C-alpha positions as CSV (number, residue, x, y, z in Angstrom):
1,X,260.8,241.2,211.8
2,X,258.1,242.1,209.3
3,X,256.0,239.3,207.8
4,X,254.3,239.6,204.5
5,X,250.9,241.0,205.1
6,X,247.8,239.3,203.6
7,X,244.7,241.4,202.9
8,X,241.3,239.8,202.8
9,X,237.9,241.4,202.1
10,X,235.1,238.9,202.2
11,X,234.0,236.8,205.2
12,X,234.9,233.6,203.3
13,X,238.4,234.8,202.7
14,X,238.8,235.8,206.3
15,X,237.5,232.4,207.6
16,X,239.9,230.6,205.3
17,X,242.9,232.7,206.3
18,X,242.0,232.5,210.0
19,X,241.8,228.7,209.9
20,X,245.3,228.6,208.6
21,X,246.7,230.3,211.7
22,X,247.8,227.8,214.4
23,X,248.4,229.0,218.0
24,X,247.2,232.2,219.6
25,X,245.7,235.1,217.7
26,X,245.6,238.8,218.7
27,X,243.1,241.1,217.1
28,X,243.6,244.9,216.7
29,X,240.4,246.5,215.4
30,X,240.9,249.9,213.7
31,X,239.1,252.4,211.5
32,X,242.3,253.0,209.6
33,X,244.3,256.2,209.0
34,X,246.8,254.6,211.4
35,X,249.2,256.4,213.7
36,X,251.7,255.4,216.4
37,X,248.8,254.8,218.8
38,X,247.4,252.0,216.7
39,X,250.8,250.6,215.8
40,X,251.7,250.3,219.5
41,X,248.7,248.0,219.8
42,X,249.9,245.8,217.0
43,X,253.4,245.6,218.5
44,X,251.9,244.6,221.9
45,X,249.8,241.9,220.1
46,X,252.9,240.8,218.2
47,X,254.8,240.4,221.5
48,X,252.0,238.4,223.2
49,X,250.4,236.3,220.5
50,X,251.6,233.9,217.8
51,X,249.7,235.8,215.1
52,X,248.3,239.3,214.7
53,X,245.0,240.0,212.8
54,X,244.0,243.6,212.2
55,X,240.8,245.0,210.7
56,X,240.3,248.3,208.9
57,X,236.7,249.3,208.7
58,X,235.2,252.8,209.0
59,X,232.0,251.7,210.8
60,X,229.1,253.8,209.6
61,X,226.8,252.8,212.5
62,X,228.9,254.5,215.2
63,X,228.7,257.9,213.5
64,X,225.9,260.3,214.3
65,X,224.0,262.2,211.6
66,X,226.0,265.3,212.1
67,X,229.4,263.5,212.4
68,X,232.2,263.2,210.0
69,X,231.7,259.8,208.3
70,X,232.4,261.0,204.8
71,X,235.2,263.3,205.8
72,X,236.8,260.6,208.0
73,X,240.5,260.3,206.8
74,X,241.5,257.2,204.9
75,X,244.9,256.0,203.6
76,X,244.8,252.3,203.1
77,X,248.1,252.2,201.3
78,X,250.0,253.8,204.2
79,X,248.0,251.7,206.7
80,X,249.0,248.4,205.1
81,X,252.7,249.5,205.0
82,X,252.6,250.4,208.7
83,X,250.9,247.2,209.7
84,X,253.3,245.0,207.7
85,X,256.3,246.8,209.4
86,X,254.8,246.3,212.8
87,X,254.4,242.5,212.2
88,X,250.7,242.1,211.5
89,X,250.0,239.1,209.2
90,X,246.5,239.5,208.2
91,X,244.4,242.6,207.6
92,X,240.6,242.4,207.0
93,X,239.1,245.3,205.1
94,X,235.4,244.4,204.7
95,X,233.0,246.5,202.8
96,X,229.9,248.1,204.4
97,X,227.8,245.6,202.5
98,X,229.8,242.7,203.9
99,X,229.2,243.9,207.5
100,X,225.7,245.2,207.1
101,X,223.9,243.2,204.4
102,X,220.5,244.2,203.2
103,X,217.8,243.8,205.9
104,X,220.4,243.8,208.7
105,X,218.5,244.2,212.0
106,X,220.4,242.7,214.9
107,X,222.2,245.0,217.4
108,X,224.3,244.5,220.5
109,X,223.6,247.1,223.2
110,X,225.4,247.5,226.5
111,X,222.9,249.4,228.6
112,X,224.1,251.4,231.6
113,X,227.7,252.0,230.7
114,X,226.8,253.7,227.5
115,X,224.5,256.3,229.1
116,X,227.0,258.9,230.4
117,X,229.9,260.8,228.8
118,X,230.4,259.9,225.1
119,X,227.1,258.0,225.1
120,X,225.2,261.1,226.3
121,X,226.9,263.3,223.7
122,X,226.8,260.8,220.8
123,X,223.5,258.9,221.0
124,X,223.7,255.5,219.3
125,X,227.5,255.6,219.0
126,X,228.1,252.7,221.3
127,X,225.4,250.6,219.8
128,X,227.4,250.8,216.6
129,X,230.7,250.1,218.4
130,X,229.5,247.1,220.4
131,X,227.7,245.6,217.4
132,X,230.7,245.9,215.1
133,X,233.2,244.6,217.7
134,X,230.9,241.6,218.4
135,X,230.9,240.9,214.7
136,X,234.7,241.1,214.6
137,X,235.0,238.8,217.6
138,X,232.7,236.3,216.0
139,X,234.5,236.3,212.7
140,X,238.1,236.5,213.8
141,X,237.8,234.4,217.0
142,X,240.8,236.0,218.7
143,X,242.4,234.9,222.0
144,X,243.2,238.5,222.9
145,X,241.9,241.8,221.5
146,X,243.7,245.1,221.9
147,X,242.2,248.6,222.4
148,X,243.6,252.0,223.4
149,X,243.1,253.7,226.7
150,X,242.3,257.0,224.8
151,X,238.8,255.6,224.1
152,X,238.3,254.7,227.8
153,X,234.6,254.4,227.7
154,X,234.7,252.3,224.6
155,X,237.2,250.0,226.4
156,X,234.9,249.7,229.4
157,X,231.9,249.0,227.2
158,X,233.8,246.2,225.3
159,X,235.1,244.7,228.6
160,X,231.4,244.6,229.8
161,X,230.1,243.1,226.5
162,X,232.9,240.5,226.5
163,X,231.9,239.4,230.1
164,X,228.2,239.5,229.4
165,X,228.3,237.5,226.2
166,X,230.9,235.0,227.5
167,X,233.5,235.7,224.9
168,X,236.6,233.6,225.7
169,X,238.7,236.7,224.8
170,X,241.1,238.6,227.0
171,X,240.6,242.4,226.5
172,X,244.0,244.2,226.7
173,X,243.8,248.0,227.1
174,X,247.1,249.7,226.2
175,X,248.4,253.1,227.3
176,X,247.6,256.3,225.4
177,X,250.4,257.3,222.9
178,X,251.1,261.0,222.9
179,X,252.8,263.5,220.7
180,X,256.0,265.0,222.3
181,X,254.0,268.0,223.6
182,X,251.5,265.7,225.3
183,X,248.5,265.7,222.9
184,X,247.0,262.3,222.6
185,X,247.5,260.8,219.1
186,X,244.2,260.7,217.2
187,X,243.2,260.5,213.5
188,X,241.0,263.6,214.2
189,X,244.1,265.7,215.1
190,X,244.6,266.1,211.3
191,X,241.4,268.4,211.3
192,X,243.1,271.0,213.5
193,X,244.6,274.1,212.0
194,X,248.0,275.3,213.3
195,X,246.5,277.6,216.0
196,X,244.1,274.9,217.2
197,X,246.8,272.4,217.2
198,X,248.9,274.6,219.5
199,X,245.9,275.3,221.7
200,X,245.1,271.6,222.1
201,X,248.1,271.1,224.3
202,X,245.9,272.6,227.1
203,X,244.1,269.2,227.5
204,X,247.3,267.5,228.7
205,X,248.2,270.5,230.8
206,X,244.7,270.5,232.5
207,X,244.8,266.7,233.2
208,X,248.3,266.9,234.5
209,X,247.5,269.7,236.9
210,X,244.5,267.8,238.3
211,X,246.7,264.6,238.7
212,X,249.3,266.6,240.6
213,X,246.5,267.8,243.0
214,X,245.4,264.1,243.4
215,X,249.0,263.0,244.0
216,X,249.2,265.7,246.7
217,X,246.3,264.1,248.5
218,X,243.2,265.8,247.0
219,X,240.4,263.1,246.9
220,X,237.6,265.5,246.1
221,X,236.3,264.7,242.6
222,X,234.5,267.9,242.1
223,X,237.6,269.9,243.0
224,X,239.6,267.9,240.4
225,X,236.9,268.5,237.7
226,X,237.1,272.3,238.5
227,X,240.9,272.3,238.2
228,X,240.6,270.7,234.7
229,X,237.8,273.1,233.6
230,X,239.6,276.2,234.9
231,X,242.9,275.4,233.1
232,X,241.0,274.7,229.8
233,X,238.9,277.8,230.1
234,X,242.1,279.9,230.0
235,X,242.5,278.8,226.4
236,X,240.3,281.0,224.1
237,X,240.1,278.4,221.3
238,X,238.9,275.6,223.6
239,X,235.1,274.9,224.2
240,X,234.6,272.4,227.0
241,X,231.9,269.8,226.4
242,X,232.3,267.8,229.6
243,X,234.8,267.0,232.3
244,X,234.2,263.8,234.3
245,X,235.8,262.1,237.3
246,X,234.1,258.7,237.5
247,X,234.6,255.2,238.7
248,X,236.9,253.4,236.3
249,X,234.6,250.4,235.7
250,X,231.1,251.7,236.1
251,X,231.7,255.3,234.9
252,X,229.5,256.6,237.7
253,X,230.5,260.1,238.7
254,X,232.3,260.2,242.0
255,X,232.2,262.6,245.0
256,X,235.2,261.1,246.7
257,X,238.0,259.1,245.0
258,X,238.5,256.0,247.1
259,X,239.0,253.6,244.2
260,X,240.4,253.5,240.6
261,X,239.0,256.6,238.8
262,X,238.9,257.9,235.3
263,X,239.4,261.6,234.8
264,X,238.2,262.3,231.3
265,X,237.1,265.2,229.0
266,X,235.7,266.2,225.6
267,X,236.7,269.6,224.2
268,X,236.0,271.3,220.9
269,X,238.6,273.3,219.0
270,X,236.5,274.8,216.2
271,X,234.6,271.9,214.8
272,X,237.1,269.3,215.9
273,X,236.1,267.4,219.0
274,X,239.0,265.8,221.0
275,X,238.8,263.5,224.0
276,X,241.5,262.6,226.5
277,X,241.8,261.0,230.0
278,X,244.1,260.0,232.9
279,X,243.6,257.1,235.3
280,X,243.8,258.1,238.9
281,X,244.7,255.6,241.8
């Protein structure tokens, strides 16, 4: 059943609304331009908590100088309709000034986990992510917080931060939601032209092929990386940035897969950069 959705902007409005919610609260942080992936998190929170709070904030500190902050798609009207239908009760849409007032100078940094993969390609990105999520946690005080598996390194960084800073919050990582042809849902998919969109299916195909090899007993991480790369390289429009097969929790690259592993990649189609991953084991 859809509840009426209340929108708050300032910290004061949020505190007042949060204090009126008895029982357990689930938080779904988003940057807006919502799709079925985000909405699946809201539904999961709805099923597990008494109340669902969402945030919509395009966080400037996690974008690099050459990245698409200004171009990042926004559609607050559609977002609020989707959230209301999915059963969220409260959406917080703070301004940049609200989150980063003048003379802001305190940052939350998770050290080792942010070095490889996305961290190596997007310096400073995770400092922005962990700082904003810590601020959301402090303000909303949720019992559970919901994140998507598509941003696997982000989920690992947030799990680490939550442990290290003793947040009494359970981090729930939910499965990737995919288009019918396998492409992971992402707000950035809207940047793809029709040829690139067709070509992007190669990511799912490459990961699937490597997983089949793993299921047939292949435990050699380098061999799985090579399978992913060779499938992607057959697609002329795809430019591989990295392919990784790493420990699920520490993100250290593996030689042999003898524990839960994350097979992940970042690939460009024109100027659009897509990420995807499978969990092995």
